[in-house]
N, C-alpha and C positions, 0 to 999 in steps of 0.2 A: 272622416265622419265624426260627429259629436258624440260624447258619452251619453248613454241612456240613463245613467245613474244621476239623479238630481242632486245627490250629495256632493257631486263634483263641482257644483255651482253654488251651493248654499249649505253651510255647515255651522251649527251652533256648538261651540266648545263648552266643556263643563263649567268654565268660569263665566260664561255668558257672552264671550267674544263671538261675533258672527263673521266668519270668513266667507267671502263671496268672490266668484269669478263671473264677470259679465259674459253671457253666452255668445254675444254678438261681436264684442270687441276684445275679449280676453283680459280686460282690465281686472287687476286683483285689488280687492277692497276689504279692509277690516273695519268693523264697527265695534268699538271697545265699550264695555259697560261703564256707565257713569258720565260719559261725554255727551249723552243725549238728553240731559235734564233741562236744558234751556227751553224757554217758550218757543212755540212754532213761529210766531210773528216777532220781528225785531221791534224793540221800542224805538221811538224817534230819537236819533242821536243828539239832536239839539232841542232846546226848548222851542216848541212851535210858536210861530209868530201869528198874531191875528191878521186876517185879511179883510180888505174892504171889498164887499161884493159889488160887481159892476155888471151892467147888462151884457157887455162884451168883454171877455177876458183879454188881457195884454201882458201875460206873465212871461212868455217866451216866444221864440220865433215861430212856433207851431200854433199859436193862439189865433183866434178869429180876427182880431183887429190888426194882425200882422201877416196877413195873407201874402204880401209881396216880399217877405223875407226868405221865401223858399222859391225854387224854380216854378215855371208856369204849370198849372194844373192839367194833367192829362185827362182826369175825370173827377167828378164830384158826385157824391151820393146825397140826395136831398130827400126830405120827407114832405110830401104835399098831400093834404087831406088823408093822413094816416097811410099813405102809400109811398113806398120808396121808389125813387126814379134816379137813373144815372144820367148826368149831363156831361158831354164830352167836349173838350177843347173850347172852354168858355172864353170869349173875348175878355181882355183885362178890365174893361169898363163895366162888366157885368158881375165881377167878383162879389160885390156887395149886395146884389139883388136877391140872393138866396143865402140860406144858412147851410153850410156843408156839415152833414152828419159825419162823413168821412171824405178825405181828399186823397188823391193819388198824384204825387209829384215826383220829379226826378230827385235823386240824392245829390246835393251840392258837392259832396265829397265821396265820389264813387270808390268802391273797392276794385271792381273790374271796370276800367274806364272805357269810354267810347273810343279812345285812341287804340286800346287793345284790340277792339273788334275791327276798327278801320285798317290798322297796320298789319294785323295778322290774317285777316280774312277778306279785306276789301269791302267791308260792310258799308252800306249807304242807307240813308233814310229813304223810306218808300215814298210814293207820290202823296199819300194822305198826310204823312208827317211833314214832308217838305212844304206842302201847301199851308198847313197849320203854322209852321215856323215862319214862313214868309209873311203871312197875314198878321201874325202876332208882333213881329219886330217892326212892321211898318205902321202899326197903331201907336199913336203918341204915348199912351199909358204903357203899352207893351215895351216900346223902346226904352223908356225910363226904367221900367222894371228890370229889363235885361242888363242895362248898363250898371245899375246899382248892385245887382247880385254878382256880376262878373268882377266889378271893382272889389267887392267884399271878399270874393274867393281869392283874388290875387293878393290882397292884403294878408289874408290868412295863410297864404302860401309863402309868405316872407318877402314879397316884393315891396320895395320902397316906393314912395310917391313918384320920384323921378323915373324909376324903372317902369312903373305903371303907365306914366304918360308916354314913354317911348314905345312901349310894347303892347299897349292895350288894344290897338287896332288888330294887330296880328293875333294876340291871344283871344280876342273876342271871336274871331272867325274859328279858331281852333276849339274853343270851349263851347260855343253856341249850340252845336248839334246835340251835345250831351243833355241839355235841358228838354229837348223835344223827342229824341230817339235813343237816349241812353238806356242801359239795361240794368241799372241799379235804382230802385224806386222806393218811395216811402208811402205807406198808407197811414194817414194821420187822422186821429179821432178829434171830435169837435171840442171837447171840454178838457181843461187842465185840472179843475177841481170838481168835486162832487156838488150836486145841487144844494146840499145842506151844509157845505163847508163853512167853518168859522175860523179855521187856522190853516197854515200852509202845509200841514201834514195830511190833510184830508184830500188826497189826490184821487182823480178819476181813473182807477185801474180797470183791467179787463173784468174783474169780478164785480165792479160797481156798475157796469152796463146792465141793462135788462137782458133777458134771454133773447128777445127779438133783436135788440141792438147788436148783441154779440154774434148772432147768426148773420146779420147783414154785414158786419165787419169781416167775418169769414168769407162770405159769398163775394163781397167786393174784392177781397184779396185774391180769391181764386179766379175771378174774372180778369183781374189785372195780369195774373200769371198766364192765363190763356192768351190774352192779347199780346203780351210780350213775345210769346213763342211765334205768334203770327207775323210779327214784323222783324224778327231776327232768326233766320233759318239756321244759323250756326249754333244756336243754343242746344245743349244736350241735357242740361239740368238747371232748375231754378231753385236756389236756396231761399227758404222762407223762414224768418225768425223774428222774435220780439225780445228786446232787451228792456227789462223793467227796472228802473232806478240805476243810478250811476255805477254801483258796484257790480252790476250785470252788464255794463258797457254802454248804457244809454247816455246820449249827449244832453237830453232834456228829460225831466220828469213829467213828460207829457206822452200819453199813450200813443204808440205807433208801431207798426210792423215794417219790416224791410223785405224786399224781394230782389234777388240778385241773380242775373243770368250767368251761367258758366258754360264753358266749352268742354267740360269733362265732368265725371260724376264725383270725383273726390275719393279719398282712400276709404272713408267710412262707408259710403254707399257701395263702393266696389266690393268691399269685404262682405257686406250683407247680401249682395246679389250672388256672390260666390257661394255663400251658405245656402241660398235658395236653390242654386244649381245642384248642390250635393243632396239636399233634402227639401223638396218643395213645401213641406208642412212645418218647417223649422220655426216660423213665428207663432204657430200654435204650440208646438212641442216645447220650445224653450222660451216662449213669451208668456202667453196667457195660461197654458197648462201648468207650466213651472210655477208661476205666481199662485195659481189656485192650490197647488200642492201644499203651499205654506200659508194658506189663508191670507194672501196679499191682494186678492181681487176685492175691491171695496165699492164699486159703483158700476151700474150696467143699465142700458136701455135696449131697445129693439135693434139699433144699428151700430152700437159702440160699447166698449167695455174699458174700465179703468182699473189699474193696479199699481202697487208700489214696485218700482224697478229694483233689480238685483245687480250688484256689482257696478255701481256708478260712483264717481268721485264725490258728487254732491247728492244729497237726498233728492230722489227723482221719482216723479209720477209719470206713468206711461198710459196714454189713451190710444186705443186701437180701433180703427174702423172695422166692422164685421163684413163690409161689402165685398162682393166678388170683384168689383172694379177697384183697381189698385192705384189710381191717380185721382186727386181731388176733383179735377175738372171733368172727369168721366161720371161722377156720382150724381144721383138725384138730389134735389133740395132736401128731401126727407132724410137721406143718408148723411148729407153734410150737416143738417141740423142736429142729428144724433151725436155726432162728434163734437160739434160746437157746444151743445148743452153740457156734456161732461167736462170739456175744457173750461167752460164758464164756471161751472159749479166748483171745480178745483181751485180756480183763481179766487172765487168768492170766499172759499174756506181759508185760503192762505192769507187773504187780506192785502190791502194796498201798501203796507209797510214792509213787506217781505220781498227782497230783491230776487228776481227770477228770470231765467231764460226760457223762452218757448221756442222749440225747434221742431220743424216739420220734416218728415221723412216719407218717401213714396217711391213707386217704381219710376225710374228715369224714362224720359221720352222715348229713347231708342233701345230700351232694354227688352229682351225676349222673355227673361225669367221675372216673375212677379213677386214683389214684396208688398205687404199691406200698407196703406196710408196710416201712419201713426205719429203721434205728437208726444214729445218729452217736455215736461216742466221740471227744470233743474233749479233747486233752491240754493241761492248763493249765500249760504250761512257759514261756510268754512273757507279757509285759504290754504292752498297747497304750500307745504313747508319743506324744510330740508330733509326730514325723514322720508317723505314721499319721493323726492328727487334722487336720494341715494339708494333707495330700495325698490322703487316702482311698485311699492305697496301703498295704497292710498287709504288714509284714515277718514272715514265718513262719520260725522258726529252723531248720526242717528242710525239705529238699526232699521231695516224695513218695517218691522213690527211697531217700533216707536212712531214712525211717520204715519202708519195706518191708524194707530190708536189716537194720534193727535188730530187727524183730519176728519175721521168718521163722525165724532160727536158734533163737530161744527156743521157737517153736511146735513145731519138730522135736523139741527136747529134751523138752518137755512131753508130746508124743504118745508118744515112746519110753518115757517114765516112766509112761504110763497115766493121767496127770492131767487130760487133756482127751479129748473124744470122738474117735472115728475120723473123719477128714476128709482131703480132698486138700489138699496144700500146694504153693505155688509152681508149679514146672513140672509138677506132677501135675494141676493144675487143667485141666479140659477147655477152658475159654474158648470155649464154644459161643456164637455170636452170638445176641443177643436171648434170654437165659436167663430173663428175668422174664416171667411169663405173665399179669400183671394186665390187659394191654391187649386180650386176646382177647375176642371177643364171646360 
C-alpha cells in the first residue's frame, strides 16, 4: 500500500530544493533552486526565415499539396457549411476535391509492423479493408501512389537501386497491406504555419487551433482508435501520443498525433493498474488530491481538471477526466470536450516554440480495474545527463510551483482574449476532494 503521508512524495528542503517521488512510477526527482529561471518558452534557435504565403502549403510531406507522400487516407475530416464530416476511403482522384482539416493515414515507418501482427497472430485484413485495398491499387492514380511510396520506403530502408529492381515485386506484396490495415497510424492536421505567419517559426501547434478545431482533432483521433480495435481483435492497448518539434521526437514540425496498436499494456500501464487493484481511489488520492494539497491544481471545468505533476523527469502538466467512464471512446462529446479544452488551453499557454510530448493514458481494453483517462504534457526543456544515469535521481529544471506560476498568468491572458474556452483558473478552482469519478461502482 502507498504511504498516506504526502511528504513522502513532495518535500521542500530548507534551501528550497524540492525532492519528489512520483507516486505512480516511483521516479525520484529533485528540483534545485536557481535552475528554473529560464523562460517557459524556448527562443527560436536560429534566425527565423521569411516565408512566402501560398494558397496551399508545400513545406513538408504532411502538407496539403503533398497528399501523396504518405500512405492512402483511411479517413478525412472535412468542414462543409460549418459542419464537420468524415469521409472514408476516398478514391485517389478525389484527394483534391476537398480540403482535409485532419487526415488519418498509415505510418510509413511503423513501430509495431503489420508483419508483427501477421506472423505472431495470423492477422488478416477484413473484407472491408481488402476491398478498399484492391480498388485503390487498380486505380491508375492509386497504383502510381503505391509504387512511389513503396519505392521511397525501400530507399529509406537502405536498398540500392538494383536491389529495389530485383526485389520490388516481392516487397510490394509484403509491404502493401500495411498501408490499408496496419495498426500504426497518423492523424495529420491541415496547416503547417499559422494563418498570420510571416516567418518559419510561426508554426501551427495544438494551441494555435481554435477550441472547436482542437475538439474535432481529439474526436477524430478517438474515432480512429475505436475503428482500429474493430479491425484487429488482437489489440489490447492503443498508445496515443503527440511529439511536437524535433527535440520531442517529431519527424516534421507539422502538427500530428500517432496511434499505435499493441498486444500488451506495457510496464507503465501495468504498474498503474496494479496500484488501482490495491487502492481503487489512488488517482484521486495521489493524483489530484495530492496536487491540491500543494496548490498545484490550476485549471478546472465541469468534466476535467489540470494540475502540475509531481516527480517527473521533465516539467509536466497532468489533465484528468472526471468522468465515470475510463476510456476515451466511452465518453460523451461533452466529457471529451472538457478534456480537450484544458489540453488546448495548456498548449496555447506553452506556445508553439516549446518542444512537448503529449501522452494519453486510460483503462486498457481488457482491464477489469479502472484508471481514469488522463493526459500528460511533458515539456522537453532538459536533457538527462550523467548525474541522472549514475544515481537514478533526475534533475528537473523547474519546481512544480515554478511551472504553475509561469503558466497561470498566460492562461488568464488567453481567457481574457477569448482564445481558450471558459474555465476556472488558480484560486477559482473548487478543489473538491476526489473529483475523479472513475472509481465509483
